[in-house]
C-alpha positions in Angstrom: 0.0 0.0 0.0 1.4 3.4 -1.0 0.0 6.8 0.0 0.8 9.8 -2.3 -0.6 13.0 -3.9 -1.5 13.3 -7.5 -3.5 15.6 -9.9 -3.2 19.3 -10.6 -1.0 21.3 -8.1 -3.9 23.7 -7.3 -6.2 20.8 -6.4 -4.0 17.9 -5.5 -5.6 14.7 -4.4 -4.6 12.1 -1.8 -4.4 8.7 -3.2 -3.8 5.3 -1.6 -2.6 2.6 -4.1 -3.0 -1.1 -3.4 -0.8 -3.0 -5.9 -2.0 -6.4 -7.2 -0.8 -9.3 -5.1 -1.5 -12.3 -7.4 -2.2 -13.1 -11.0 -2.2 -9.8 -13.0 -5.5 -8.7 -14.3 -5.7 -6.5 -17.4 -7.7 -3.9 -15.4 -7.3 -1.7 -12.3 -10.0 -0.5 -10.0 -10.8 3.1 -8.7 -13.0 3.4 -5.6 -15.3 6.5 -5.5 -16.4 7.6 -2.1 -19.8 8.8 -0.8 -20.3 12.2 0.8 -19.8 13.4 4.3 -20.5 11.2 7.3 -21.2 8.3 4.9 -17.6 8.5 3.7 -16.2 8.2 7.3 -18.4 5.2 8.1 -17.6 3.6 4.8 -13.8 4.0 5.1 -13.2 0.5 6.7 -15.4 -1.2 4.0 -13.6 0.6 1.1 -10.2 -0.1 2.5 -11.0 -3.8 3.0 -12.6 -4.0 -0.4 -9.3 -2.6 -1.9 -7.2 -5.1 0.0 -9.4 -8.0 -1.1 -9.5 -7.0 -4.7 -5.7 -6.6 -4.8 -5.5 -10.2 -3.6 -7.6 -11.2 -6.6 -5.0 -9.6 -8.9 -6.4 -6.1 -9.3 -4.4 -2.9 -8.5 -6.8 -0.6 -6.7 -6.7 3.2 -6.1 -8.6 4.8 -3.3 -8.6 8.6 -3.2 -10.2 11.7 -1.6 -12.0 14.2 -3.8 -10.8 17.8 -3.7 -12.2 19.6 -0.6 -12.5 16.3 1.4 -10.3 14.1 3.6 -6.6 14.9 3.1 -6.9 16.3 -0.4 -6.4 20.0 -1.1 -8.7 22.7 0.3 -12.3 22.6 1.4 -15.6 22.5 -0.6 -15.8 26.3 -1.1 -16.2 26.9 -4.8 -16.1 23.1 -5.5 -18.9 21.6 -7.7 -20.0 18.1 -8.5 -18.3 18.5 -11.9 -15.0 19.0 -10.1 -15.5 15.7 -8.4 -16.1 14.1 -11.8 -12.8 15.7 -12.9 -11.1 14.2 -9.8 -12.3 10.7 -10.8 -10.9 11.2 -14.3 -7.5 12.1 -12.8 -7.8 9.0 -10.6 -8.5 6.9 -13.7 -5.4 8.1 -15.4 -3.3 7.7 -12.3 -4.4 4.1 -11.8 -3.7 3.3 -15.5 -0.2 4.7 -15.2 0.6 3.0 -11.9 -0.8 -0.4 -12.7 0.3 -0.4 -16.3 -3.1 -1.5 -17.6 -5.3 -0.1 -20.4 -8.5 0.3 -18.5 -10.1 0.9 -15.1 -13.2 -0.3 -13.4 -15.1 2.3 -11.3 -16.8 1.3 -8.0 -19.0 4.0 -6.6 -20.8 4.0 -3.3 -24.0 6.1 -2.9 -23.1 9.6 -4.2 -19.8 8.2 -5.5 -21.8 6.0 -7.9 -23.6 9.0 -9.3 -20.5 11.1 -10.0 -18.7 8.0 -11.2 -21.4 7.4 -13.8 -20.8 10.9 -15.2 -17.1 10.2 -15.3 -17.7 6.9 -17.1 -20.0 8.5 -19.7 -18.3 8.2 -23.1 -15.0 7.4 -21.4 -13.1 4.7 -23.3 -10.7 4.2 -20.4 -13.5 2.8 -18.2 -13.9 -0.9 -18.5 -17.0 -1.2 -16.3 -19.1 0.7 -13.7 -20.2 -0.9 -10.5 -22.8 1.0 -8.5 -23.2 0.2 -4.8 -26.5 1.5 -3.4 -26.4 4.4 -5.9 -27.9 7.8 -5.5 -30.2 7.7 -8.5 -31.1 11.4 -8.6 -29.1 14.3 -7.3 -32.1 16.5 -6.9 -34.0 14.0 -4.8 -30.9 13.3 -2.7 -30.6 17.0 -1.9 -34.3 17.2 -1.1 -34.0 14.4 1.4 -31.0 16.1 3.1 -32.7 19.5 3.2 -35.9 17.9 4.7 -33.8 16.3 7.4 -32.0 19.5 8.1 -35.2 21.6 8.4 -36.8 19.0 10.6 -33.8 19.0 12.9 -33.8 22.9 13.0 -37.5 22.9 13.9 -36.7 20.6 16.8 -34.0 22.9 18.0 -31.1 20.8 17.0 -27.8 22.5 16.1 -26.1 19.5 14.6 -27.7 20.2 11.2 -27.9 23.8 9.9 -29.1 25.4 6.8 -27.4 28.8 6.3 -28.8 31.9 4.6 -26.5 31.5 1.6 -27.9 28.0 1.0 -24.9 26.0 2.4 -26.1 22.8 4.1 -24.3 21.6 7.2 -25.3 17.9 7.6 -23.8 15.6 10.3 -20.7 17.8 10.6 -20.1 18.3 6.8 -20.8 21.3 4.6 -22.2 21.3 1.1 -22.0 24.7 -0.5 -24.7 26.0 -2.9 -22.5 25.6 -6.1 -22.0 21.9 -5.3 -25.8 21.5 -4.7 -26.7 23.2 -8.0 -24.5 21.1 -10.1 -25.4 17.9 -8.3 -29.1 18.6 -8.8 -28.6 18.1 -12.5 -27.3 14.6 -12.3 -29.6 11.6 -12.9 -28.5 8.0 -13.2 -31.2 7.1 -15.7 -29.7 9.7 -18.1 -26.1 9.0 -17.3 -26.1 5.2 -17.3 -27.7 4.9 -20.7 -24.7 6.9 -22.1 -22.1 4.6 -20.4 -20.8 2.3 -23.1 -19.0 0.0 -20.6 -20.8 -2.9 -18.7 -22.7 -1.8 -15.6 -23.3 -3.7 -12.4 -25.9 -2.6 -9.7 -25.3 -4.2 -6.4 -27.6 -3.2 -3.6 -28.1 -3.9 0.1 -31.9 -3.3 0.1 -34.8 -2.7 -2.2 -36.2 0.8 -3.0 -38.4 2.1 -5.8 -35.4 4.1 -7.2 -33.2 1.0 -7.3 -36.0 -1.0 -8.9 -36.7 1.6 -11.6 -33.0 1.9 -12.4 -32.5 -1.9 -12.7 -35.6 -2.2 -14.9 -34.3 0.5 -17.2 -30.8 -1.1 -17.4 -32.1 -4.7 -17.7 -32.5 -4.2 -21.4 -28.7 -4.1 -21.7 -27.0 -7.4 -22.3 -24.0 -6.2 -20.3 -26.0 -5.3 -17.1 -25.6 -7.2 -13.9 -27.9 -6.9 -10.8 -27.6 -8.4 -7.4 -29.4 -7.9 -4.1 -27.1 -8.6 -1.1 -29.1 -7.8 2.0 -27.0 -5.8 4.5 -27.1 -2.7 6.8 -27.4 0.4 4.6 -28.0 3.6 6.7 -24.6 5.2 6.6 -25.7 8.1 8.8 -26.6 5.8 11.7 -24.5 3.4 13.7 -26.4 0.8 15.8 -25.0 -0.8 18.9 -23.1 -3.5 17.0 -21.8 -1.2 14.3 -23.3 -3.3 11.5 -23.0 -0.4 8.9 -19.2 -0.3 9.4 -18.9 -3.7 7.8 -21.8 -4.7 5.4 -20.1 -8.0 4.6 -22.7 -9.4 2.2 -22.3 -6.5 -0.2 -18.5 -6.6 0.0 -18.6 -10.3 -0.7 -20.9 -9.8 -3.7 -18.6 -7.2 -5.2 -15.6 -9.4 -4.7 -17.4 -12.4 -6.3 -18.4 -10.2 -9.2 -14.8 -9.3 -9.9 -13.5 -12.8 -9.3 -16.0 -14.5 -11.6 -16.1 -11.8 -14.3 -12.4 -11.0 -14.8 -11.4 -9.3 -18.1 
């Protein structure tokens, strides 16, 4: 495992590279994080997924988007399109470090939505794996705002909606420019423009997941799997089940093991 910085000097990104440990695959993997508190709680799962995939022969790159984690700056002035650019930088970095022609993208929650845009018409992407994807940026923001306003009405200071439109949710800020660009992203539009194979692996059933899978089921290169597991990344129960949703991790690993390029 190697930690390093990459990307443009004005918006450098922290990357963690897991080199392949067994038979070389002709493909690397880039992991695309969710937003905010969900990223923190998914960290163990993403790290373990990277380690396990490297044991299957895949070089894996984990990274922090600009304005998050140990990458440059904060989210002031950052848009969802900037995160798409960050994924594109990560794709090229993984290709260079692993010496492979293409990269698979695995996106969790919001990471799946921005990864889908990065994969759109991108010949360097070998496949897109969506884990419990956010299907509609506008609906996602509506749900967050509703939670914020409800908490404010109850007198809570842990979630705040500022006058300039910035949302503070579970300790993380999402400025208005990011919200505005995110609201334009819809998986049903993006996924149809992705030429690479697509997999949708979900921990639970929702109407949005069902609608998306029905739309994509017309594709011969679409794979769907339900792997029941904890899924509320903004809540930790007394046993911490969300910190290690093993059925989903196992399903993703099996997908890569059985469907190697």
